[in-house]
N, CA, C and O atoms as a CHARMM CRD file, in Angstrom:
* protein
*
  308
    1    1 MET  N   -215.39900   8.84300  75.32800 PROA 1      0.00000
    2    1 MET  CA  -215.49900  10.22200  74.12300 PROA 1      0.00000
    3    1 MET  C   -214.75100   9.19400  73.03700 PROA 1      0.00000
    4    1 MET  O   -214.00800   8.21400  73.09200 PROA 1      0.00000
    5    2 LYS  N   -215.42300  10.04300  71.98000 PROA 2      0.00000
    6    2 LYS  CA  -215.03000   9.69900  70.32800 PROA 2      0.00000
    7    2 LYS  C   -213.74900  10.30000  69.94000 PROA 2      0.00000
    8    2 LYS  O   -213.48500  11.47700  69.69400 PROA 2      0.00000
    9    3 ALA  N   -213.06700   9.33700  69.93500 PROA 3      0.00000
   10    3 ALA  CA  -212.08800   9.95000  68.90200 PROA 3      0.00000
   11    3 ALA  C   -211.59300  11.26400  68.64100 PROA 3      0.00000
   12    3 ALA  O   -210.86400  12.10600  69.16600 PROA 3      0.00000
   13    4 SER  N   -212.51900  11.04200  67.27100 PROA 4      0.00000
   14    4 SER  CA  -212.62400  12.47100  66.68700 PROA 4      0.00000
   15    4 SER  C   -212.80600  13.56400  67.87600 PROA 4      0.00000
   16    4 SER  O   -211.80400  14.28000  67.88000 PROA 4      0.00000
   17    5 GLU  N   -213.78300  13.97000  68.94800 PROA 5      0.00000
   18    5 GLU  CA  -213.42200  14.40800  70.51300 PROA 5      0.00000
   19    5 GLU  C   -212.58800  14.49500  70.55600 PROA 5      0.00000
   20    5 GLU  O   -212.05500  15.37300  69.87800 PROA 5      0.00000
   21    6 PHE  N   -211.82400  13.65900  71.38100 PROA 6      0.00000
   22    6 PHE  CA  -210.13800  13.65100  71.40300 PROA 6      0.00000
   23    6 PHE  C   -209.49200  14.42900  71.11700 PROA 6      0.00000
   24    6 PHE  O   -208.84000  15.17200  71.85100 PROA 6      0.00000
   25    7 ASP  N   -209.60100  14.38600  69.06800 PROA 7      0.00000
   26    7 ASP  CA  -207.99800  14.70900  68.73500 PROA 7      0.00000
   27    7 ASP  C   -208.42000  16.30900  68.81400 PROA 7      0.00000
   28    7 ASP  O   -207.65000  17.23000  69.08600 PROA 7      0.00000
   29    8 LYS  N   -210.54700  16.46600  68.35600 PROA 8      0.00000
   30    8 LYS  CA  -210.18800  17.83700  68.73900 PROA 8      0.00000
   31    8 LYS  C   -210.13600  18.56200  69.75700 PROA 8      0.00000
   32    8 LYS  O   -210.75100  19.62100  69.62700 PROA 8      0.00000
   33    9 LYS  N   -209.51500  18.36600  70.96100 PROA 9      0.00000
   34    9 LYS  CA  -209.72900  18.88200  72.15900 PROA 9      0.00000
   35    9 LYS  C   -208.12300  18.69500  72.31500 PROA 9      0.00000
   36    9 LYS  O   -207.62500  19.52400  73.07700 PROA 9      0.00000
   37   10 PHE  N   -206.96100  17.50500  71.57700 PROA 10     0.00000
   38   10 PHE  CA  -206.14000  17.90300  72.17400 PROA 10     0.00000
   39   10 PHE  C   -205.68700  18.98800  70.87800 PROA 10     0.00000
   40   10 PHE  O   -204.89000  19.87300  71.18800 PROA 10     0.00000
   41   11 ASP  N   -205.96100  18.95900  70.07600 PROA 11     0.00000
   42   11 ASP  CA  -205.12900  19.73000  68.67800 PROA 11     0.00000
   43   11 ASP  C   -206.11800  21.29800  68.92000 PROA 11     0.00000
   44   11 ASP  O   -205.95000  21.86800  67.84200 PROA 11     0.00000
   45   12 SER  N   -207.01100  22.19800  69.77700 PROA 12     0.00000
   46   12 SER  CA  -207.19000  22.70500  70.97400 PROA 12     0.00000
   47   12 SER  C   -205.47200  23.65100  71.33200 PROA 12     0.00000
   48   12 SER  O   -205.00700  24.76900  71.10900 PROA 12     0.00000
   49   13 ASP  N   -205.08700  22.54000  71.90200 PROA 13     0.00000
   50   13 ASP  CA  -204.32200  22.61400  73.09700 PROA 13     0.00000
   51   13 ASP  C   -205.01700  22.97900  74.86000 PROA 13     0.00000
   52   13 ASP  O   -204.87500  23.82700  75.74100 PROA 13     0.00000
   53   14 GLU  N   -205.98800  21.42800  74.54500 PROA 14     0.00000
   54   14 GLU  CA  -206.15700  21.26600  75.37100 PROA 14     0.00000
   55   14 GLU  C   -205.70100  20.07800  76.42800 PROA 14     0.00000
   56   14 GLU  O   -205.12600  19.06000  76.04100 PROA 14     0.00000
   57   15 ASP  N   -206.01600  20.32800  77.75700 PROA 15     0.00000
   58   15 ASP  CA  -205.52400  19.54300  78.64400 PROA 15     0.00000
   59   15 ASP  C   -205.86400  18.32000  78.67000 PROA 15     0.00000
   60   15 ASP  O   -206.86300  18.17700  79.37500 PROA 15     0.00000
   61   16 VAL  N   -205.29600  16.86800  77.98900 PROA 16     0.00000
   62   16 VAL  CA  -205.94800  15.83600  77.60700 PROA 16     0.00000
   63   16 VAL  C   -205.84300  14.34100  78.55900 PROA 16     0.00000
   64   16 VAL  O   -206.30000  13.20000  78.49000 PROA 16     0.00000
   65   17 ILE  N   -204.91600  15.15900  79.49700 PROA 17     0.00000
   66   17 ILE  CA  -204.59200  13.31400  80.24000 PROA 17     0.00000
   67   17 ILE  C   -205.65600  12.81900  81.06700 PROA 17     0.00000
   68   17 ILE  O   -205.78800  11.63600  81.38000 PROA 17     0.00000
   69   18 ASP  N   -206.57500  13.96300  81.48500 PROA 18     0.00000
   70   18 ASP  CA  -207.24400  13.21800  82.06700 PROA 18     0.00000
   71   18 ASP  C   -208.12200  12.16500  81.32400 PROA 18     0.00000
   72   18 ASP  O   -208.53300  11.21400  81.98800 PROA 18     0.00000
   73   19 GLU  N   -208.46900  12.26000  79.89900 PROA 19     0.00000
   74   19 GLU  CA  -209.00400  11.23700  79.45400 PROA 19     0.00000
   75   19 GLU  C   -208.55700  10.08600  78.96000 PROA 19     0.00000
   76   19 GLU  O   -209.11100   9.31000  78.18100 PROA 19     0.00000
   77   20 LEU  N   -206.93000  10.00400  79.75400 PROA 20     0.00000
   78   20 LEU  CA  -206.30800   8.41700  79.07200 PROA 20     0.00000
   79   20 LEU  C   -206.57300   7.41800  80.31700 PROA 20     0.00000
   80   20 LEU  O   -207.01300   7.79800  81.40200 PROA 20     0.00000
   81   21 GLU  N   -206.31500   6.39200  80.07000 PROA 21     0.00000
   82   21 GLU  CA  -206.13600   5.52100  80.87900 PROA 21     0.00000
   83   21 GLU  C   -204.71700   4.96200  81.31300 PROA 21     0.00000
   84   21 GLU  O   -204.38000   3.82300  80.99000 PROA 21     0.00000
   85   22 LEU  N   -204.32100   5.36300  81.67000 PROA 22     0.00000
   86   22 LEU  CA  -202.70700   5.08600  81.66300 PROA 22     0.00000
   87   22 LEU  C   -202.15200   4.18200  82.83000 PROA 22     0.00000
   88   22 LEU  O   -200.96300   3.95100  83.04800 PROA 22     0.00000
   89   23 GLU  N   -203.31400   3.68000  83.58800 PROA 23     0.00000
   90   23 GLU  CA  -202.66500   2.39700  84.55900 PROA 23     0.00000
   91   23 GLU  C   -202.89600   1.18100  83.57300 PROA 23     0.00000
   92   23 GLU  O   -202.49100   0.04800  83.83200 PROA 23     0.00000
   93   24 LYS  N   -203.63500   1.54100  82.33200 PROA 24     0.00000
   94   24 LYS  CA  -203.98900   0.69300  81.23200 PROA 24     0.00000
   95   24 LYS  C   -203.00300   0.53200  79.56200 PROA 24     0.00000
   96   24 LYS  O   -203.08900  -0.31400  78.67100 PROA 24     0.00000
   97   25 SER  N   -202.25300   1.56800  79.68700 PROA 25     0.00000
   98   25 SER  CA  -201.30100   2.02600  78.82900 PROA 25     0.00000
   99   25 SER  C   -200.09700   0.70400  78.70300 PROA 25     0.00000
  100   25 SER  O   -199.41300   0.45800  79.69600 PROA 25     0.00000
  101   26 LYS  N   -199.91700  -0.07200  77.47100 PROA 26     0.00000
  102   26 LYS  CA  -198.96100  -0.35400  77.65500 PROA 26     0.00000
  103   26 LYS  C   -197.98700  -0.58000  75.95500 PROA 26     0.00000
  104   26 LYS  O   -198.50500  -0.42200  74.84900 PROA 26     0.00000
  105   27 ARG  N   -197.01000  -0.84200  76.12500 PROA 27     0.00000
  106   27 ARG  CA  -195.75800  -0.23300  74.87500 PROA 27     0.00000
  107   27 ARG  C   -195.29000  -1.04600  74.43100 PROA 27     0.00000
  108   27 ARG  O   -194.12100  -1.40500  74.57300 PROA 27     0.00000
  109   28 PRO  N   -196.72700  -1.85400  73.32300 PROA 28     0.00000
  110   28 PRO  CA  -195.82600  -2.74900  72.27900 PROA 28     0.00000
  111   28 PRO  C   -194.52400  -2.65400  71.75400 PROA 28     0.00000
  112   28 PRO  O   -194.10900  -1.61900  71.23300 PROA 28     0.00000
  113   29 MET  N   -193.62600  -4.04100  71.90200 PROA 29     0.00000
  114   29 MET  CA  -192.24100  -4.13700  71.40400 PROA 29     0.00000
  115   29 MET  C   -191.77500  -3.07400  71.93600 PROA 29     0.00000
  116   29 MET  O   -191.25600  -2.30600  71.12500 PROA 29     0.00000
  117   30 ARG  N   -191.76900  -2.67900  73.23900 PROA 30     0.00000
  118   30 ARG  CA  -190.79000  -1.75500  73.70100 PROA 30     0.00000
  119   30 ARG  C   -190.51200  -2.14100  75.53100 PROA 30     0.00000
  120   30 ARG  O   -190.26500  -1.36900  76.45700 PROA 30     0.00000
  121   31 LYS  N   -190.63900  -3.27300  75.52000 PROA 31     0.00000
  122   31 LYS  CA  -189.51200  -3.93700  76.40700 PROA 31     0.00000
  123   31 LYS  C   -188.44300  -3.64000  77.19300 PROA 31     0.00000
  124   31 LYS  O   -187.55500  -4.23300  76.58000 PROA 31     0.00000
  125   32 GLN  N   -188.05400  -3.26400  77.88500 PROA 32     0.00000
  126   32 GLN  CA  -186.68500  -2.79500  78.65100 PROA 32     0.00000
  127   32 GLN  C   -185.81600  -4.03600  78.92100 PROA 32     0.00000
  128   32 GLN  O   -186.11400  -4.94900  79.69200 PROA 32     0.00000
  129   33 LYS  N   -184.63500  -3.93700  78.13500 PROA 33     0.00000
  130   33 LYS  CA  -183.55600  -5.10700  78.91500 PROA 33     0.00000
  131   33 LYS  C   -182.14400  -4.25100  78.94600 PROA 33     0.00000
  132   33 LYS  O   -181.59200  -3.89100  77.90700 PROA 33     0.00000
  133   34 ARG  N   -181.62900  -3.96800  80.26300 PROA 34     0.00000
  134   34 ARG  CA  -180.36100  -3.51500  80.44000 PROA 34     0.00000
  135   34 ARG  C   -179.02100  -4.34900  79.94800 PROA 34     0.00000
  136   34 ARG  O   -178.77500  -5.55600  79.96000 PROA 34     0.00000
  137   35 VAL  N   -178.15800  -3.05800  79.45500 PROA 35     0.00000
  138   35 VAL  CA  -177.10000  -3.81600  78.64800 PROA 35     0.00000
  139   35 VAL  C   -175.92200  -2.93600  79.30100 PROA 35     0.00000
  140   35 VAL  O   -176.07400  -1.91100  79.96600 PROA 35     0.00000
  141   36 ASN  N   -174.59600  -3.63000  78.92800 PROA 36     0.00000
  142   36 ASN  CA  -173.81000  -2.53700  79.24100 PROA 36     0.00000
  143   36 ASN  C   -172.58100  -2.49900  78.04300 PROA 36     0.00000
  144   36 ASN  O   -171.87800  -3.48200  77.80800 PROA 36     0.00000
  145   37 VAL  N   -172.50200  -1.69600  77.60500 PROA 37     0.00000
  146   37 VAL  CA  -171.75500  -1.34000  76.49800 PROA 37     0.00000
  147   37 VAL  C   -170.77200  -0.35600  76.52100 PROA 37     0.00000
  148   37 VAL  O   -170.96700   0.85300  76.64900 PROA 37     0.00000
  149   38 ASP  N   -169.20200  -1.19900  76.33000 PROA 38     0.00000
  150   38 ASP  CA  -168.23100   0.09500  76.74200 PROA 38     0.00000
  151   38 ASP  C   -167.76800   1.01500  75.72000 PROA 38     0.00000
  152   38 ASP  O   -167.85700   0.46000  74.62600 PROA 38     0.00000
  153   39 PHE  N   -167.34900   2.09300  75.63500 PROA 39     0.00000
  154   39 PHE  CA  -167.20600   3.56400  74.64100 PROA 39     0.00000
  155   39 PHE  C   -165.73000   3.35700  74.82000 PROA 39     0.00000
  156   39 PHE  O   -165.18500   2.72600  75.72600 PROA 39     0.00000
  157   40 PRO  N   -164.98900   4.18600  73.49700 PROA 40     0.00000
  158   40 PRO  CA  -164.36500   4.74700  73.92000 PROA 40     0.00000
  159   40 PRO  C   -164.17200   6.70100  73.99500 PROA 40     0.00000
  160   40 PRO  O   -164.54100   7.65400  73.30800 PROA 40     0.00000
  161   41 GLU  N   -163.33200   6.47600  75.33100 PROA 41     0.00000
  162   41 GLU  CA  -163.67600   8.08100  75.92900 PROA 41     0.00000
  163   41 GLU  C   -163.46500   9.05200  74.38600 PROA 41     0.00000
  164   41 GLU  O   -164.39500   9.85200  74.48900 PROA 41     0.00000
  165   42 TRP  N   -162.85000   9.33100  73.25300 PROA 42     0.00000
  166   42 TRP  CA  -163.31600   9.82600  72.29300 PROA 42     0.00000
  167   42 TRP  C   -165.22000   9.94700  71.72000 PROA 42     0.00000
  168   42 TRP  O   -165.85600  10.80800  71.11300 PROA 42     0.00000
  169   43 MET  N   -165.51800   8.79200  72.22500 PROA 43     0.00000
  170   43 MET  CA  -166.98500   8.90600  71.56600 PROA 43     0.00000
  171   43 MET  C   -167.87200   9.48200  72.29600 PROA 43     0.00000
  172   43 MET  O   -168.79700  10.22800  71.97500 PROA 43     0.00000
  173   44 LEU  N   -167.27100   8.78700  74.09400 PROA 44     0.00000
  174   44 LEU  CA  -168.04400   9.43200  74.88000 PROA 44     0.00000
  175   44 LEU  C   -168.59100  11.03900  74.67700 PROA 44     0.00000
  176   44 LEU  O   -169.72600  11.41700  74.38300 PROA 44     0.00000
  177   45 ASP  N   -167.23800  11.92200  74.97000 PROA 45     0.00000
  178   45 ASP  CA  -167.36200  12.71800  74.49500 PROA 45     0.00000
  179   45 ASP  C   -167.83300  13.66600  73.17700 PROA 45     0.00000
  180   45 ASP  O   -168.10400  14.85500  73.34700 PROA 45     0.00000
  181   46 SER  N   -167.88100  13.21600  72.24100 PROA 46     0.00000
  182   46 SER  CA  -168.74700  13.51200  71.24800 PROA 46     0.00000
  183   46 SER  C   -170.04200  13.54400  71.72200 PROA 46     0.00000
  184   46 SER  O   -170.60800  14.58000  72.07300 PROA 46     0.00000
  185   47 LEU  N   -170.64800  12.16600  71.74800 PROA 47     0.00000
  186   47 LEU  CA  -172.19000  11.76100  71.95100 PROA 47     0.00000
  187   47 LEU  C   -172.39900  12.70000  72.89500 PROA 47     0.00000
  188   47 LEU  O   -173.58900  12.96800  72.72900 PROA 47     0.00000
  189   48 ASP  N   -171.88400  13.57600  74.04900 PROA 48     0.00000
  190   48 ASP  CA  -172.01400  14.03800  75.23100 PROA 48     0.00000
  191   48 ASP  C   -172.48700  15.14700  74.84500 PROA 48     0.00000
  192   48 ASP  O   -173.39000  15.81300  75.35100 PROA 48     0.00000
  193   49 GLU  N   -171.69100  15.39700  73.68000 PROA 49     0.00000
  194   49 GLU  CA  -171.35700  17.38100  73.07500 PROA 49     0.00000
  195   49 GLU  C   -172.65200  17.06800  72.58500 PROA 49     0.00000
  196   49 GLU  O   -173.57800  17.19400  73.38600 PROA 49     0.00000
  197   50 GLU  N   -172.92800  16.65000  71.32500 PROA 50     0.00000
  198   50 GLU  CA  -174.31000  16.49800  70.54000 PROA 50     0.00000
  199   50 GLU  C   -175.32300  16.39500  71.63700 PROA 50     0.00000
  200   50 GLU  O   -176.09700  17.34500  71.51200 PROA 50     0.00000
  201   51 ALA  N   -175.57400  15.81300  72.43200 PROA 51     0.00000
  202   51 ALA  CA  -176.49100  15.89300  73.35900 PROA 51     0.00000
  203   51 ALA  C   -176.47900  17.47600  74.30500 PROA 51     0.00000
  204   51 ALA  O   -177.51200  17.99200  74.73200 PROA 51     0.00000
  205   52 ALA  N   -175.68200  17.81000  74.41300 PROA 52     0.00000
  206   52 ALA  CA  -176.23100  18.60200  75.22400 PROA 52     0.00000
  207   52 ALA  C   -176.32000  19.82500  74.39300 PROA 52     0.00000
  208   52 ALA  O   -176.73800  20.87700  74.87700 PROA 52     0.00000
  209   53 ARG  N   -175.83300  19.69600  72.80700 PROA 53     0.00000
  210   53 ARG  CA  -176.06400  20.43900  71.86900 PROA 53     0.00000
  211   53 ARG  C   -177.75600  20.59200  71.74200 PROA 53     0.00000
  212   53 ARG  O   -178.26500  21.71300  71.75000 PROA 53     0.00000
  213   54 ILE  N   -178.42700  19.58500  71.64700 PROA 54     0.00000
  214   54 ILE  CA  -179.96000  19.39100  71.57700 PROA 54     0.00000
  215   54 ILE  C   -180.73100  19.21100  72.66000 PROA 54     0.00000
  216   54 ILE  O   -181.95400  19.32700  72.72400 PROA 54     0.00000
  217   55 GLY  N   -179.83700  18.87000  73.66500 PROA 55     0.00000
  218   55 GLY  CA  -180.58800  18.84400  75.13300 PROA 55     0.00000
  219   55 GLY  C   -181.63300  18.23700  75.36600 PROA 55     0.00000
  220   55 GLY  O   -182.80300  18.60000  75.48900 PROA 55     0.00000
  221   56 VAL  N   -181.02800  17.09200  75.42900 PROA 56     0.00000
  222   56 VAL  CA  -181.19100  15.19100  75.51200 PROA 56     0.00000
  223   56 VAL  C   -179.97900  14.93200  76.56200 PROA 56     0.00000
  224   56 VAL  O   -179.00900  15.57600  76.96300 PROA 56     0.00000
  225   57 THR  N   -180.57800  13.57300  76.81100 PROA 57     0.00000
  226   57 THR  CA  -179.07400  12.71300  77.86200 PROA 57     0.00000
  227   57 THR  C   -178.59800  12.16100  76.88000 PROA 57     0.00000
  228   57 THR  O   -179.23300  12.43700  75.86300 PROA 57     0.00000
  229   58 ARG  N   -177.78500  11.51900  76.72600 PROA 58     0.00000
  230   58 ARG  CA  -176.42600  10.33800  76.58700 PROA 58     0.00000
  231   58 ARG  C   -177.28600   9.62500  76.05800 PROA 58     0.00000
  232   58 ARG  O   -177.80500  10.09300  75.04400 PROA 58     0.00000
  233   59 GLN  N   -177.70000   8.40500  76.48300 PROA 59     0.00000
  234   59 GLN  CA  -178.92200   7.59600  76.57300 PROA 59     0.00000
  235   59 GLN  C   -180.17700   7.86600  75.30200 PROA 59     0.00000
  236   59 GLN  O   -180.53100   6.94600  74.56500 PROA 59     0.00000
  237   60 SER  N   -180.70700   9.16400  75.21400 PROA 60     0.00000
  238   60 SER  CA  -181.11700   9.63700  74.79200 PROA 60     0.00000
  239   60 SER  C   -180.67700   9.35500  72.89600 PROA 60     0.00000
  240   60 SER  O   -181.16900   8.84300  71.89000 PROA 60     0.00000
  241   61 ILE  N   -179.81200   9.86800  73.20600 PROA 61     0.00000
  242   61 ILE  CA  -179.06700  10.42100  71.87900 PROA 61     0.00000
  243   61 ILE  C   -178.96000   8.58800  70.93200 PROA 61     0.00000
  244   61 ILE  O   -179.51700   8.11300  69.94200 PROA 61     0.00000
  245   62 ILE  N   -177.94400   8.08600  71.92600 PROA 62     0.00000
  246   62 ILE  CA  -177.56200   6.57700  71.65300 PROA 62     0.00000
  247   62 ILE  C   -179.25200   5.94300  71.34200 PROA 62     0.00000
  248   62 ILE  O   -179.75400   6.28100  70.27000 PROA 62     0.00000
  249   63 LYS  N   -179.68300   5.47600  71.83200 PROA 63     0.00000
  250   63 LYS  CA  -181.06500   5.32800  71.66800 PROA 63     0.00000
  251   63 LYS  C   -181.65500   5.76700  70.10100 PROA 63     0.00000
  252   63 LYS  O   -182.05900   4.95500  69.26900 PROA 63     0.00000
  253   64 VAL  N   -181.60600   7.02100  69.95100 PROA 64     0.00000
  254   64 VAL  CA  -182.66800   7.45100  68.69700 PROA 64     0.00000
  255   64 VAL  C   -181.70400   7.62400  67.66800 PROA 64     0.00000
  256   64 VAL  O   -182.30400   8.00800  66.66400 PROA 64     0.00000
  257   65 TRP  N   -180.44600   7.51300  67.45000 PROA 65     0.00000
  258   65 TRP  CA  -179.20400   7.01300  66.88700 PROA 65     0.00000
  259   65 TRP  C   -179.50900   5.59200  65.97400 PROA 65     0.00000
  260   65 TRP  O   -179.68000   5.46800  64.76100 PROA 65     0.00000
  261   66 LEU  N   -179.50500   4.49600  67.15900 PROA 66     0.00000
  262   66 LEU  CA  -179.88100   3.63900  67.09700 PROA 66     0.00000
  263   66 LEU  C   -181.49100   3.14700  66.14000 PROA 66     0.00000
  264   66 LEU  O   -181.68400   2.67200  65.02100 PROA 66     0.00000
  265   67 ALA  N   -182.06200   3.41200  66.85800 PROA 67     0.00000
  266   67 ALA  CA  -183.22100   3.33200  65.96800 PROA 67     0.00000
  267   67 ALA  C   -182.97300   3.96800  64.95200 PROA 67     0.00000
  268   67 ALA  O   -183.06300   3.11100  64.07300 PROA 67     0.00000
  269   68 GLU  N   -182.64400   5.17800  64.33700 PROA 68     0.00000
  270   68 GLU  CA  -183.01300   5.29900  63.05600 PROA 68     0.00000
  271   68 GLU  C   -182.11500   4.34200  62.56400 PROA 68     0.00000
  272   68 GLU  O   -182.82600   3.52800  61.97500 PROA 68     0.00000
  273   69 ARG  N   -180.71600   3.92100  62.46300 PROA 69     0.00000
  274   69 ARG  CA  -180.48700   2.94400  61.70300 PROA 69     0.00000
  275   69 ARG  C   -180.66600   1.92400  61.66500 PROA 69     0.00000
  276   69 ARG  O   -180.20700   1.14800  60.82700 PROA 69     0.00000
  277   70 LEU  N   -181.48900   1.62800  62.70200 PROA 70     0.00000
  278   70 LEU  CA  -181.74100  -0.14400  62.55400 PROA 70     0.00000
  279   70 LEU  C   -183.12300  -0.21900  61.46400 PROA 70     0.00000
  280   70 LEU  O   -183.48700  -1.10700  60.69400 PROA 70     0.00000
  281   71 GLU  N   -183.78300   1.35700  61.83800 PROA 71     0.00000
  282   71 GLU  CA  -184.91300   1.38700  60.41900 PROA 71     0.00000
  283   71 GLU  C   -184.26400   1.71700  59.08700 PROA 71     0.00000
  284   71 GLU  O   -184.94400   1.48800  58.08600 PROA 71     0.00000
  285   72 GLN  N   -183.28500   2.12300  58.96100 PROA 72     0.00000
  286   72 GLN  CA  -183.18600   1.96100  58.44200 PROA 72     0.00000
  287   72 GLN  C   -182.39500   0.95500  57.09900 PROA 72     0.00000
  288   72 GLN  O   -182.66100   0.88400  55.89900 PROA 72     0.00000
  289   73 ILE  N   -181.26700   0.21600  58.00100 PROA 73     0.00000
  290   73 ILE  CA  -181.37800  -1.30800  57.44800 PROA 73     0.00000
  291   73 ILE  C   -182.74200  -1.80400  57.28100 PROA 73     0.00000
  292   73 ILE  O   -182.90800  -2.76400  56.52800 PROA 73     0.00000
  293   74 GLN  N   -183.61600  -1.34700  57.80400 PROA 74     0.00000
  294   74 GLN  CA  -184.89100  -2.67600  57.73800 PROA 74     0.00000
  295   74 GLN  C   -185.82200  -2.02200  56.55500 PROA 74     0.00000
  296   74 GLN  O   -186.86300  -2.63800  56.32400 PROA 74     0.00000
  297   75 ARG  N   -185.59500  -0.99400  55.88000 PROA 75     0.00000
  298   75 ARG  CA  -186.15200  -0.50500  55.01400 PROA 75     0.00000
  299   75 ARG  C   -185.54200  -0.77300  53.44700 PROA 75     0.00000
  300   75 ARG  O   -186.16900  -0.76000  52.38800 PROA 75     0.00000
  301   76 ASN  N   -183.78200  -1.07200  53.73200 PROA 76     0.00000
  302   76 ASN  CA  -183.19700  -1.01400  52.24800 PROA 76     0.00000
  303   76 ASN  C   -183.20700  -2.56600  52.47400 PROA 76     0.00000
  304   76 ASN  O   -182.76000  -3.14700  51.48500 PROA 76     0.00000
  305   77 ALA  N   -183.54500  -3.30900  53.37300 PROA 77     0.00000
  306   77 ALA  CA  -183.85900  -4.84700  53.33900 PROA 77     0.00000
  307   77 ALA  C   -184.28600  -5.39500  52.22100 PROA 77     0.00000
  308   77 ALA  O   -184.53700  -6.60000  52.18000 PROA 77     0.00000
């Protein structure tokens, strides 16, 4: 399938999952590495409140906020 056909199908809200070769998919620069970080209780409470407000997990909001900050630093460097 050509990219233009795929795009048209996707833009029409058609299911495109069968068109993807997920077993071959990769996430460059996305290798995961586990770390442990200790946070003060007040910070966890605030993170949990914000995460619940927007409907994501605590881990997700931490990752998004850290990524945003690192991108901002790189833009300003």
